[in-house]
C-alpha positions as CSV (number, residue, x, y, z in Angstrom):
1,M,13.0,12.2,-19.4
2,S,13.5,9.5,-21.5
3,Q,13.6,10.5,-25.1
4,D,13.8,7.2,-27.2
5,A,10.6,5.1,-26.4
6,A,13.2,1.7,-26.9
7,D,15.1,3.0,-23.3
8,M,13.6,4.3,-20.4
9,L,14.7,5.9,-16.4
10,A,14.8,3.3,-13.7
11,V,15.4,3.4,-10.0
12,E,17.5,0.2,-9.4
13,F,19.4,-1.7,-6.8
14,D,22.8,-3.9,-7.1
15,T,22.7,-5.0,-3.8
16,Y,21.5,-5.3,-0.5
17,G,21.9,-2.0,1.7
18,G,20.8,1.4,2.8
19,P,19.1,4.1,0.2
20,E,22.5,4.6,-1.1
21,V,22.7,1.1,-3.3
22,L,19.4,3.0,-5.2
23,K,20.7,4.3,-8.3
24,L,18.9,6.0,-11.3
25,R,19.8,4.4,-14.5
26,R,18.9,4.2,-17.8
27,R,17.8,0.5,-19.1
28,A,15.7,-1.2,-21.9
29,A,12.1,-0.5,-22.0
30,P,10.0,-3.5,-22.0
31,G,7.9,-4.3,-25.0
32,T,4.4,-5.4,-24.3
33,G,3.3,-8.9,-25.0
34,P,0.4,-10.8,-25.9
35,G,-2.6,-9.6,-23.2
36,E,-0.4,-6.8,-22.3
37,V,-0.4,-3.6,-22.1
38,L,2.7,-0.8,-22.4
39,V,2.1,1.3,-19.6
40,R,3.7,4.8,-19.9
41,V,4.5,5.5,-15.2
42,R,3.2,9.2,-14.7
43,V,3.4,9.2,-10.9
44,V,4.4,5.8,-8.2
45,S,4.0,5.8,-4.8
46,M,6.4,4.6,-1.6
47,N,5.4,1.6,0.2
48,P,6.9,0.3,3.4
49,V,7.7,-3.5,2.0
50,D,10.2,-0.5,-0.3
51,W,12.9,-0.4,2.0
52,K,12.2,-3.4,3.4
53,V,13.0,-5.3,0.1
54,R,15.8,-3.0,-0.6
55,S,17.9,-3.6,2.7
56,G,17.6,-7.2,2.8
57,M,14.8,-7.8,5.6
58,L,12.2,-9.8,3.1
59,Q,15.2,-12.0,1.1
60,K,13.9,-15.0,2.7
61,F,10.2,-14.4,1.4
62,F,11.4,-12.7,-1.8
63,R,14.4,-14.0,-4.1
64,L,15.4,-11.5,-5.9
65,T,17.9,-11.4,-9.3
66,F,19.8,-8.3,-9.7
67,P,19.4,-5.9,-10.8
68,V,16.2,-5.3,-8.9
69,I,13.7,-2.1,-9.9
70,T,12.5,-1.0,-6.4
71,G,8.0,0.0,-6.4
72,R,5.2,-1.8,-6.5
73,D,2.5,0.4,-7.3
74,G,2.1,3.8,-9.9
75,A,-0.2,5.3,-12.8
76,G,0.2,6.4,-15.8
77,E,-1.2,5.7,-18.9
78,I,-1.4,3.2,-21.7
79,V,0.4,3.8,-24.7
80,A,0.9,0.6,-26.6
81,V,-1.2,-3.2,-26.6
82,G,-0.1,-6.3,-27.0
83,S,-2.0,-9.0,-29.6
84,G,-5.4,-9.8,-28.3
85,V,-5.9,-6.7,-26.3
86,D,-8.3,-3.6,-27.3
87,A,-6.3,-0.6,-29.0
88,T,-8.9,1.2,-28.1
89,L,-7.3,1.5,-24.6
90,V,-4.1,3.7,-25.5
91,G,-4.8,6.5,-23.8
92,K,-6.4,5.5,-21.0
93,R,-5.6,6.5,-17.8
94,V,-4.6,3.4,-15.7
95,C,-3.4,2.9,-11.9
96,F,-1.8,-1.2,-11.1
97,L,-0.3,-2.6,-8.6
98,A,2.1,-4.7,-10.3
99,P,2.9,-8.5,-10.1
100,R,5.9,-9.2,-7.3
101,G,9.4,-9.3,-8.9
102,I,8.5,-6.3,-11.4
103,G,9.1,-2.9,-10.2
104,T,7.4,0.3,-11.2
105,W,9.9,2.8,-10.4
106,C,10.4,3.4,-14.2
107,E,9.4,5.0,-17.4
108,R,7.2,2.3,-18.4
109,I,5.9,-0.8,-17.7
110,A,4.2,-4.0,-18.6
111,L,1.3,-5.3,-17.2
112,R,-1.7,-8.2,-18.3
113,E,-4.4,-5.9,-19.5
114,A,-6.4,-6.9,-16.4
115,E,-4.0,-5.5,-13.6
116,A,-4.0,-2.0,-15.2
117,V,-7.2,-0.6,-13.4
118,P,-8.7,2.3,-15.5
119,F,-9.3,5.7,-13.1
120,P,-12.0,8.1,-14.3
121,D,-10.1,12.0,-15.7
122,S,-11.2,13.4,-12.5
123,L,-8.8,11.7,-10.3
124,P,-5.3,13.1,-10.9
125,F,-2.4,11.0,-11.0
126,E,-1.1,11.9,-7.6
127,P,-3.8,10.2,-5.8
128,A,-4.9,7.4,-8.0
129,A,-1.0,6.2,-7.9
130,S,-0.8,6.3,-3.9
131,L,-4.2,3.7,-4.0
132,P,-3.4,0.4,-5.9
133,L,-1.2,-1.1,-2.7
134,A,-2.4,0.6,0.2
135,G,-6.2,0.2,-0.9
136,I,-5.8,-3.4,-1.6
137,S,-3.7,-4.5,1.1
138,A,-6.7,-2.5,3.4
139,W,-9.4,-4.0,1.2
140,I,-8.0,-7.5,2.0
141,A,-7.4,-6.8,5.7
142,V,-10.7,-4.8,6.6
143,V,-13.3,-6.3,3.7
144,Q,-11.6,-9.6,2.8
145,A,-10.4,-11.7,6.0
146,A,-11.6,-9.5,9.1
147,N,-15.1,-9.6,6.9
148,V,-16.0,-6.0,9.0
149,A,-19.8,-5.4,9.3
150,P,-21.8,-2.5,11.2
151,G,-22.0,-2.9,14.4
152,M,-18.3,-4.5,15.0
153,R,-15.2,-2.8,17.0
154,V,-12.3,-2.2,15.3
155,L,-8.8,-1.1,16.5
156,I,-6.5,-0.2,14.0
157,H,-2.5,0.3,14.8
158,A,-0.9,3.2,12.4
159,A,-3.8,4.5,11.3
160,A,-2.0,7.8,10.3
161,G,-0.2,5.5,7.6
162,G,-0.8,4.7,3.6
163,V,-2.9,1.7,4.8
164,G,-3.9,2.5,7.8
165,S,-5.6,5.6,6.9
166,L,-7.8,3.8,4.2
167,A,-8.6,0.9,7.3
168,V,-10.0,3.6,8.9
169,Q,-11.8,4.9,5.9
170,L,-13.3,1.5,5.1
171,A,-13.6,0.0,8.5
172,R,-16.3,3.3,9.3
173,I,-17.7,3.1,5.5
174,R,-18.9,-0.5,6.6
175,G,-20.6,0.8,9.7
176,A,-18.0,-0.1,12.4
177,E,-16.9,1.8,15.3
178,V,-13.2,2.5,14.5
179,I,-11.1,2.9,17.6
180,A,-7.0,3.7,15.7
181,T,-2.9,4.0,17.3
182,C,-1.0,6.8,16.4
183,S,1.3,9.2,17.4
184,Q,0.0,12.4,19.6
185,A,0.7,14.3,16.2
186,N,-1.7,12.8,13.8
187,V,-4.6,12.5,16.4
188,D,-6.6,15.5,14.1
189,Y,-5.5,13.8,11.2
190,V,-7.1,10.1,12.4
191,Q,-10.0,12.2,13.7
192,S,-10.7,13.9,10.6
193,L,-10.7,9.9,9.5
194,G,-13.4,9.3,11.5
195,A,-12.0,7.2,14.2
196,E,-11.2,7.7,17.9
197,A,-7.7,8.6,18.2
198,I,-5.3,7.0,20.8
199,A,-1.6,8.8,20.7
200,Y,0.7,5.7,21.3
201,D,3.7,8.7,22.7
202,T,0.9,9.4,25.4
203,T,-1.3,6.5,26.4
204,P,-0.3,2.2,26.3
205,F,-4.2,1.5,24.0
206,E,-4.5,-1.8,26.3
207,D,-4.5,0.7,28.7
208,V,-8.2,2.5,27.5
209,V,-9.5,-0.4,24.5
210,R,-11.4,-3.8,25.8
211,D,-13.6,-5.7,23.6
212,V,-12.6,-5.0,20.3
213,D,-13.8,-7.5,17.8
214,V,-11.3,-7.2,15.0
215,V,-7.6,-5.8,15.3
216,L,-5.4,-4.9,12.1
217,D,-1.1,-5.2,13.0
218,V,1.0,-3.5,10.5
219,I,3.3,-3.0,13.2
220,G,4.4,-6.7,14.9
221,G,6.0,-7.4,17.8
222,D,5.4,-5.9,20.9
223,V,2.5,-3.9,19.4
224,H,1.2,-7.5,18.5
225,R,1.8,-8.6,21.5
226,R,-0.5,-6.2,23.2
227,S,-3.1,-6.5,21.0
228,Y,-4.1,-9.2,22.4
229,R,-5.5,-8.3,26.1
230,V,-8.1,-5.9,23.8
231,V,-9.5,-8.3,21.8
232,K,-13.1,-10.1,22.7
233,R,-12.7,-14.1,23.0
234,G,-13.8,-15.3,19.3
235,G,-12.1,-12.3,17.8
236,I,-9.9,-11.8,14.8
237,I,-6.2,-10.1,14.6
238,V,-5.2,-9.6,11.2
239,C,-1.8,-9.1,10.7
240,L,0.0,-7.6,7.5
241,L,3.7,-8.0,6.8
242,A,5.8,-6.4,9.3
243,A,7.8,-7.2,12.7
244,P,8.1,-11.0,13.6
245,F,5.6,-12.2,15.7
246,E,4.5,-14.9,18.0
247,D,1.3,-16.3,17.2
248,L,-1.3,-16.4,20.7
249,G,-4.4,-17.0,19.1
250,A,-5.0,-20.4,20.4
251,Q,-3.8,-18.9,24.3
252,Y,-6.1,-16.4,24.3
253,G,-9.2,-17.4,21.7
254,V,-8.2,-15.2,19.1
255,K,-8.2,-16.0,15.1
256,V,-4.7,-14.7,13.7
257,M,-4.9,-14.2,10.1
258,V,-1.8,-13.2,7.4
259,P,-3.6,-13.1,4.4
260,Q,-0.9,-12.3,1.2
261,V,-0.6,-8.9,-0.8
262,L,-1.0,-9.8,-4.7
263,S,-2.8,-7.8,-7.4
264,D,-6.4,-7.6,-7.2
265,P,-7.7,-5.5,-10.0
266,A,-11.8,-6.8,-8.8
267,A,-10.8,-4.5,-4.8
268,L,-9.0,-2.1,-6.9
269,K,-11.6,-0.7,-9.4
270,Q,-14.3,-1.3,-5.9
271,I,-11.3,1.7,-4.3
272,I,-11.6,3.4,-6.9
273,A,-15.6,3.7,-7.3
274,L,-15.6,4.7,-3.5
275,V,-13.0,7.4,-4.1
276,A,-15.0,8.7,-7.5
277,A,-18.3,8.9,-5.4
278,G,-16.5,10.9,-2.8
279,K,-16.9,8.4,-0.2
280,L,-13.0,7.3,0.6
281,R,-10.4,9.8,0.5
282,P,-7.0,9.1,-0.2
283,C,-3.7,10.2,1.4
284,V,-1.5,12.1,-0.4
285,E,0.8,13.4,2.2
286,H,4.2,14.3,0.2
287,V,4.9,14.8,-3.8
288,L,8.2,14.3,-4.9
289,P,10.5,14.2,-7.9
290,L,11.5,11.5,-9.2
291,S,15.0,12.5,-7.9
292,D,13.9,12.3,-4.9
293,F,14.0,8.4,-5.1
294,A,16.5,8.1,-1.9
295,K,14.4,10.6,0.2
296,A,11.2,8.7,-0.2
297,Q,12.7,5.7,0.9
298,E,14.7,7.2,3.9
299,M,10.8,8.9,5.0
300,S,9.4,6.2,4.9
301,Q,12.0,4.1,6.9
302,T,11.5,6.3,9.4
303,G,8.3,4.7,10.6
304,H,6.3,8.2,11.0
305,A,5.2,9.0,7.8
306,R,1.8,10.0,7.4
307,G,-0.5,9.1,5.0
308,K,1.2,8.9,1.0
309,T,4.3,9.9,-0.6
310,V,4.3,10.0,-4.4
311,L,6.8,10.8,-7.0
312,V,6.3,12.5,-9.7
313,L,8.3,11.1,-12.7
C-alpha cells in the first residue's frame, strides 16, 4: 500500500485491449473539493462492464481519455472532507458507485458526499463492496423499470451472476414467482436464492416457460430474441447493457425497456437496509488481492462467474 498520502496505487490502462493492458501504477491521489469526501478504498468489486470498457467493446457509448483507472464501485472509509461537509463523517465506513469516468480500483477516491453511502459495522467491507453496481442494476430493473409486484411471474437470465443473484432475491422480496436461467453447475445455488432454476446447457428455456410478466435480460443477442416467446402480451423485457439485440416489442406486443444504470444513493441505501435486516444476501464468491487485477477481469470475461468477485487493497 502507498505510504505517502499524496500518492496512491491504481489499476489503469493506456489503450484498449485484453487484460494485459492493465497496469498497477503509482499516481497522484485526489484531493477533496467543496461538498466532497475522500475515501480510503479497502475493497473493490469486479463487474462485467469493467472488461467491456477496457476491451473497447463499449467505446461508441463511453468516450475515454487515457490513461483510465478501471472499476466502478467499492467500499472503504472516509479519511477527509471538503468544505461544506460535516467533519464527523471522517472514519465512516461507506460503499459507493462512482460516476462514469471515475475509476475505483485505486487506494483513494474523491466523491460527492451523497455518493458515499454508509453501511453498518456488522457488514464487512467485502460484501459491502459487492453491492453498489450489481445492487443498483438489479434495483433499477426489478423495482424501478418493471415495478415487480406480488403475483407476477418473472424470468431472470444469468441468475447466478452478480446482478442476477440480487435480482432474484429482490423479485422474491416483492412477492413474485421467479424463474431463472443458469448453468447446470449453478442450479442448486440459484434455487437457494428462491428461484425455479432452468439449466440453459440442458434445456432451452423457451420450451418450458410461458406467460411471464417480466424478463430481465443481461445477455442480449439470441437469448433476447428467444425471450419474446415466453412473455405474455403487455409484458415487459428489461434489458441491461449486454450484447446487441433487435427490438421486436411491437411485433410481440411487449414493452422493451433499456434503463440507464447510474449512481443512485437512495436505491443503494435501501439495498443496504435489506442486507442489514437479513432479507437480502450479498453474493461474494471470490476474494482476491488487488495484485490479481488481471485475473479478476479474465474470470469475469469467461461469462460463467458465479456471484461477485472482489479485490482487497
